[in-house]
N, C-alpha and C positions, 0 to 999 in steps of 0.2 A: 803675628803668625797665628801665636794660640788663639787669641780673642775670634781673629779671622775664622777658623778651624771650626771655633764652639758656634758662630753664626751659623754655619752652614753644616752644621748638625743639628741643631734645634730648627734651623728651614725642612731637614730631612723628616726629621718627628712630626713638624706639624704637617705635613703634607699625607701622611701616615693614617690610617684610625684603624681600628680595632673591628673587625665584621662576624657578625655572631652565624654559625651554620650547624645547622642541626643535622645529622647522617643517620640515615634508616640504616636499619640492619635486616638481615633474612628474618624472615618469620620466627615467631619467639625468642628474639635477642634484641635486649635492650638498645633505646636509641642513645647516641652520643653527640655532646653538644659540644663546641671545639670554637674557639676565637683563636682568626689569623689576623695579623698586620698587613695592611694591603695599601696601595696606591688608587688612584683613579685609574690612572693610565695600562693597569695590569687587566688582559684581556681576559675573558671567562674559563678559555683552556688551561692556562696558566693556572689559576685561582683552583681550579679542579685539582691540578697536580701537585699546587703546594698544600692542597687537602689531604690526597691520595700519601703523600710521603709523612703527614704529620697523624693519620690515623694510624697508621705501621700497621696495617691488617692485612695477613694475605689472601686476600681474593680477588676476583673478575671485579674489577669495578668499570668493567665499556659500558654497563646499561646503567649507569647512573649517570644523572643530571642535575642541574641545579633549578628547582623550584624556588620564585618569590612570594611568599602568601599573603605581604601584603597586595602587590598589585596584579595579583593572581592570573600568574603566567610563567612560561618557562624559559627559561635563558639557554636558548638552544644555538645561538649563533655565537660560538668558540671563539671566535677573531675579534668580537666586539670587546670593546672596554667596560669597565663598570660605570667612567663615566658616560657611555654611551647610552647604556641603558638606563641610568640614573640613581643606579645602585649607591647609598650615602652607607653610615654608618647605623643610620634608625632600623636597615634593611633587616628582614629574618628570612633565610634563606634555609631552604631544606636539599641535601643531597639526595637524592630518591632513586629508585629504579624507576624505569620509567613503562617497564612491562609488570602490570600488578596482574591479578586474579579477579575478574569480574562476573558477576553473576549473570547468565540471559535467559528468559524464559522465552523457548521459541514460539512459533505460531502452533504448535500442537501442544501445548500448554508445558512441555515437560522443560525443567531448569538445568541449565549446566554449568559449569564452570570452567570458566578457559580466559587462560594469560593473554592479555592483549595492550597494545602500547599505547597507553595514557596521555603521552606526551604528541601523538600525530591526531589532524583532524577529523572529526567524525567519520568524515568522508571516507579515509584511507582506513580507517578503524574497522568500518563494517569491511568494507573491502576483504581486509585482512581476516576476520569472521567467517565472512563467505566464502573465503580461500580455506579456513580449516574443515570448515563442514561441508565443503564442494556444491557451494550453492552458485551458480552461474548469473552475471548480471547483478551482480550485488548496488549498482545504482539505482536498480527499483528497492530497495530494504532501505530502513533506516534506526535508529534508536528512538525508546520514545519511555519517561517514566511510567512507572505505576501510578495510579488514580488514587488519591489518598480516599481513604473509604472508614471514617471514624467510627460508626458502627460495628466494624468486624474485627477493629486495633484489637480488641482484649481477646478477641478469638483466634485471630493469628499469632499473637503473644504465647496463648498455650500451646499452639502447635507449634509452636519454633521448631523444638527438636527434631521433630517427627520431619518437619520441611527441609531441615539440614541431611537428613537420610536420603531424602528423593534427589539433591542434585547430584548429576553426573558429571564429575570431576573429567573431561577432556585430557587435561595434561597428563593423567597418569592412563587414559587407554593410550596417549599417540607416545607416552614415554619421556618425551621432551617439552618444555613447554614453548612455547610459541610456533612450535612446527605446525604441519597438516596434522589432522584427527588423526589418519591413518599412516603406517609406513612408508618409505620412500618411494619403496615396489609399487605401491596402490596409489600412489601422487599422480592425478590426471597428465596426460602428458598433450601437449596443447599442437593441432595443428599451425605451424609459422605464417602461412598462408592466409588461409580463411579464421583461424582463430578458435575453433570447435576442437573438443576434445579428440584425440587420434583413436581410442578406444570406447567403445559401449561402457556406461556407467557401470552394469554388472561387474566388470571386467576389473575395474580400477577402484572399486570398492571393497571388493568383497561381501562380506555378509554387515552392512549398514542398517543400525537400528532406526535412523534417518529416515531410510525409505519407506519403511514401513507405517502403515496407520494406526492410530493409539484405537484401542478397542472405548466403544462407546462407556461412560460411567454411570452408574448407578442412577434412575431418574432424583432421588433425594438427595444425591452431590450436588446434581443440575442445578436443584430447586434452590439449593444453599448459593450457589452462585449466580443466580437470576434477579437482575435489579432493574426494574423498567427504568426507560430511561428517554429524556426528553429531548430535543434539540437543544436545549441548555445544556444538558448533562454531559451532552457528546460534544459541545463545544467547550468545554472542561477539559474532556480528557485527550484531544485535539492539542490544545494548548501546550503538552508536553513533551513534544515532536525538539532533540535535541537539535542544537545550531550544528550543521554539517561542516561549515567552515571555523569552528574551536575544537579546541580540546577537550576529552572527558572532563580533565581536574577544570579547566577553565571554566566547568559548568556544572562544579558542584560534585563531579562524581567520582567517589571514594574507592579503596579498596574491597573489593568484595560485596560494592552493592548491586542491588539488584535494577537490572533494567529489561525494557521487552524490544525482542527481535520483529520487527513485524513488514510486513511488503507494506510500504508508504505508498509509493504513486503505482495506480492502478491502472498499469497498461505493459501488458507481459511480451514482452518480446522474442519471438524465437526461443518459442519453446519446444522443445525435442524429447520425446520419452525414452528415445537411447540415449541421453547424454545429462538428462533433467529429471533424475528420477528424485532427490531429495527436493529441487526445488517446487515439482509437483506436488509433491505429496504433501511439504510443508504449507504453498498454497493452498491447496484442498484443505488442511487441516484449518486454517484462518478462516477460509470460505465457511466453514463447517459450526466452528464457534460462533462466527456470525451470526449464521440461520437460529442454531439451539439458545443462544443467549438474548438474541432479536434486537441484534447492534443495528439490522437491516431490515425494514418491513417486507412480508409476504405474504400473499394468502394462505388459506386455508388447505384449497388445492395443491399449492406450491409448495408448501410445507411438509405436504402428504410426498411429494414426489421427491424433495430433500432425503426424508425418509426414508423413502424406496431405495433410492441408491448407497443411503448412509447403510444400509440393511446388508447392502449386494456386497460394498465393500469388506464390511465386516466379515460376512459368509465367506468371502476371497481371501483375506488375511488369514483367519484363523486355517484354512484348510492346509494339510500336512505339505501339498504342492508345492515347491519351490518355485519364485517366479524370475525366470530367465529373462532379462530386458535384450538382452541381445537379441532376441528372437522374436523379441516385440513386431508385429505384422507393418508392414506399410498399409493397410488399407484405407478405404475410403473416407472410414468412419471418424477415424482418427484423424486425417489430413483433412476431412472438413471442420472437425472442431478445433484444430490448431490452426486453420484459417483464418477461424473467428476470432480465436486468443491474438493473433497475430493483427489482424486488422482493425482490434481496436482502438491503436493508435492513429489517428488521423492525420495527414501528410505523406501517408508511406508511398513511393514513388508507384507501386502498383494501382495504388486507389485510381489514379492521374491516369492509369491506361485507358482510354474509351475506344469500346467494341466497334463505333461509325460515327463519328461526328457527325457525320450529315443525314443521320438517321435516329434521333432521339425515340428512343420509343414513348409510348402513352397509353393507359390503364384508362378504360371506358365502362362502368359495368352501373346498374340500379342499388344506390345501398341509401342506409337510413340516417336522417341528422338530427340532433338534438342541440341546441343553443339556451341552456340555464338562464342567461341574463335576458331573454327576449320573449313574447308574452307567446312563444311558441314551447310548451308543457310538454308533448311526446313527442317522439320520433317521427320523423314524417319521411316518407320516398322521394326521391330525387333519382335522376340521371346526374353521375359525375365525371367530369372527364381529370386525369390527371396529366400533365403535359409539363415538362420542365422540373421547376421546385412549385406550383403552384397547383390548386384542385378549384377547379370550376363548377359550380352544378347548377342543374336548369329543371325546369319542371318536368320535361320530359323529355327522352332520345327523341324525339321529331324538332322539339327547338333548339337544341345545341348548335343551331348554326346561328344563333342570334347571341344575342346579350346575354351573359348568365344572371344569374338572380345574384350572385356573389362568389368573388373571385378570393381564395385563403391564401394568401403566402406564407409556406411555410419556412423558408428561411430563418433561422433563431428559435425556431419554435420547440417547444417538449413535448414528445410522444411520449404517451405512458398509456398502457394495455389496458383495457378493462377486458377481462377474458375468464370465463370460468365455461373449462373442456367440457364438464359434467354436463353444466346446464345448459350447452352448445350457445353460449355468449360470447361473440366473437366481436369486440367493441374496441376502440382508439379513441382516446381521449388526446385531444391538442388542445396545448398552452400557445395563443398567439400571439405575440409581442405587439403591442401596440403603446402611445404615447404615453398612457396613466397606469399600464402595467400589462395583464398579459389578458386575453378571449378565452373563454374555455369553449370549444367545438367537441360535441361524439359524434363522433360516426358508429355504425352497425355494421360488419360485415353476416354475410348468409350463412357461411362456411368456412371452413377453416382454409383452403388454398385463397378464398378470396382474402379472406383476412392476411396472411401470409405474404402475397405478395401489394398488397395496400399498406400494408406497415413497414415491410422492406423501402416503400418507397418512398413515404414521410419521415422514414431514418436518414435515406440520404438527403432527404430534401431540406432536411433541418440543419443538415450541414453543407448547405448551400451546393449537392451535387444530384445528379440525374439518375434516371435510369440507365444510361447508356455507359455508366460506370461500370466497370468488370466486377466490383464488389456486390451487385445487387443481387446478382443469383444464387449467389453464398450466404446475403443474408437471409434471400425466402427459404434456402433450407435449414439454414438455422432454424429461422422461427417454425418452421413445420416439426423440426426434430424435438423442438423444445416445448409443441402441442402434444405430439406424440408421448413424451413422457409423462405428461401433467395428467395425461387420458388415464382417470380412475378404472375404467369398466373393462372387465377381463376381455380377451377376442371371442369370436361368435363359436361356439361348441366348447369353450374351456370349459374346466369343471370349476365349482367354487373352491377357493384356498384353503385349504388343511392348517387352522390356526394352530396346533399342537406339533408343525411341523417348523415353525418359527424359531423353537429354541433360544430366545432372546426377549428380553423385555421392550414391547415395541415403545413403551413411555421414553425409555432413553434414546428415541430419535428423534425426539418430536420436544419444544421449549415446552416448559413447565405451565404456560400459560395456554396450551394446545390441547395437553395431557391432561388437564381438570374437564376437557370435555366430551371428554370419551372414558370406557372403560375399558382396562388393556385390552378385552377382547374384541372388540368396535374396533380400537384401533390396530391390533394386531392385521385383523382382516383387511383392513384399508389399506394399510401397507402394502399386504401380499397381493390386494389385486392393483397396486400400481406398480411393484415386482416384476408384474407379467411383463411389462412395454421392456424393460430394462435387462430381463437374467439373461441374456446369449451375450452381456458386454465382457467383456476381459477387463481387469484389474486398472489396469493404466486408460482404458476406454472411458471407464465410470467416473476414475477422480477428474478426465478432462472435461466429461458432460457436466458433474457436479460444477467446476471450475463455470462453464459456459453457464450454465443456468444462474449459476449466481451474478452472470456480467449481466445475464439478460433480464434482472431485476431493475425497477425503476430507480431505487436510489442506489444504485451498484457507487463504489467509489467517490461518493460525495461527503466531504469532511465539510463541518459544519462550525463557524464563528460568530461570535456576536460582536459587529460591529456599529458604529453611526457614520453613516453617510454626511458629507459637508450640508450645512442647508438645511439638516433637518434636526427634531430636538430629540428625537427617540429612538433605541435602539431598533437594530434589525439583523436578522439572519443574512450570512453570506454562503452560499452554499458554494464550495470549490470540486469540479470535477476535472477527469484528465482532457477533457477538451472543451470545457465551460465554466463560467461562472454565474451564479442566481443568484438574485436578490429575493428573499423571502420573508414574508411579512410573520412578525412574530408570533399576534395573538390568531392569524389565522389560520398559518403553518403553509399557507399558497405563495407559492413563486410570484412573483411580480414582473421580473424584467430578466432574460437570460443575454450574457454577453459569448459570446465563441472564442475562444484561443487563437482562432483563426483569421478573425479581423480586427487582433491588436496590432494597434503600430507600434506604441512603445508602454512601458509603465517605470516607475521611479517610488524613490522615498525618503520624502523629508525628513532626516533623521531629529532634526531638532522638535518639532511639532508631531512626529510619529505617525503620518499620513502617506498613506497611498494614494497617487493619481496614474489611472491607467487610462488612455486615450485609444481609441476605437476608429475605424474606417467612420464615413458620414459624419465626421467633426463629434464622434461622440464622447465626451468625457464624463468619468465619474471618479469621486475621491472618498474617502471613509481613513475613520481612527479605528485601529482593534480595541475594543473594551473586553473581550476575554485572553488575550494574549498578546503578547509582544508582536507590532507589525513584522517581524525579522522573520518568524514562521510562514504566515501569508505571503509574504514576500517572496520565500524559499520556495513555496509551494507553487506559485506560478512558473518562477525560474526552473522550478524542475523541470515541469512539466514541459516547458519550452525546449529544454534540454535536450528530454527524452524525444522530444519529436524528430532531433537531428538524427537518430539513428538510422542505420539502412544495414540490410543484408551485406553489401559490398564490405562493410568494417570488421577489419577480426576485433577479440577482446578488448582490445585496448580505447581508453574511452580517453575523449579529450576534456582533462582534469581542470584545464586552466579556463576550459569555454564554461564549464559547469559552475565555478569560483566567480566567473563574472557574472553570469546570470544569477546566482542565486545569494552573494555573500554581500554583505551589507558595506556601507560605505562611509560609516560613519565617523 
């Protein structure tokens, strides 16, 4: 009997082992290490209970969870056993709070400190952040790692103390970590049926610092931040997006680390001035910095237009009169801007409503044509007919009943503006897809109205739509509005602007490269001249116009990645936009081919060889490996845009998170 008991006792000891667990205490307190004797069939919840009993510290441990250092994962399934997780004696576990402080640089370049859940996947963490900041449509944003800049590292280290002082601690403002930014009485109440806030922004925000635009920084400070970026540089920055399907700690993010909160997906849905004060302001700020730091290219004329809008917004922001967003007028101009912002996403149900399916409009007019790759070296007049999604041109109007000289099929083409309003130049550059790349065609219009009609038709045709779509007239109005803002000439009879009245340094409203071209007085004059066209806009209208103009730039929303296509020996650039993929030659920077998401049948990733394969209509298939980032990043971008195209106004604010995970998550 004695021998039998002894053998049972030895067997029990053999099946147990000592597990090392580090316990993270509150800030300022030392970490503790404990050894706990466990068995493989012990579940995670039981291990945490044993641990708390051993710690014997009177505090609430409910936010703590186990983190496995070697495997880089959370043990969040409390009913799973240690055996099921694969935890053995050599495992190093951390019993650590799930909610930790994180430093976030907002689109307005201000840094906040906010306590968020480090154990949630990034998609949920961003949702949590946006809820705290009162930003709707969190699916449009994500977290980006700050780019490394070795040249500026020493400068950053010197200014580290100063930077700490500039951080806004949101937990101090809200009073309770993890809660909304403002008190519970100011938290937005959502309508259970349609998901929209039940009251206007100003009523539930109170005085919210995030709705106010930041003053433009001095030109000298801007010059220090300015760094010319090539497509390759942009590709390196774009590689820094965090994986939405994994938690912060699984991606190496630690307590008090700094990340950038940015609008990742450039399709801004259901913008409403009454409910989206923070969202619109932060969108404006992201657009403003993209212009000032030349992260997106624009012409000198466009730069001055953006400068005049910034100047106007600065003036209104600095005025003593408080802005009451609940009284924001429901006027046509705001509605027009909003409709443009809402219809940027392809596939909306309203876009499919035809005015009259039996009577598709056509355009006919005399325009000028130029083909760089042909013998024709100058612009030559022809009679143009735009029907369905094609342009045909003839020698003259009389010959229009016969065969055209050429027919241009615009489906899948790139439409690039070639405009200078001051010089009365209204051109459209078409990049037409052909088997071996893209053919360039330049069309020149005589005046603004003609240009707006033809360019709007080209934009719709590139998406496979005709002028019968209801969005055609809206597109024409938006183009005309954009041209009007770009006009630098003061209205007839208008006195020359008084430069002394500006009261601001004009150089802080343009990028450093453009600031060098003018003396401050010249720049002030040109900005004030452009300001005449927009001086009557309200603050919210001006921000929306800025966003609308940003969207009208050819490079808007394109993120660049270095890839290598299957069967090719050299690297190329892949541009990903909200509605298409663009293959770009790395040496010439010119687009070679465009593939639209609307023509996509399926895509998948071979995780073993890290290759993305996409199939389009008409048996077109492309495959590439990513050189500048993990293929997950590109895979998630494509899946994210496909997911966002499923949104409709009929839905409430609740998203189909499972569908997002299916479309964007990796299946390694």
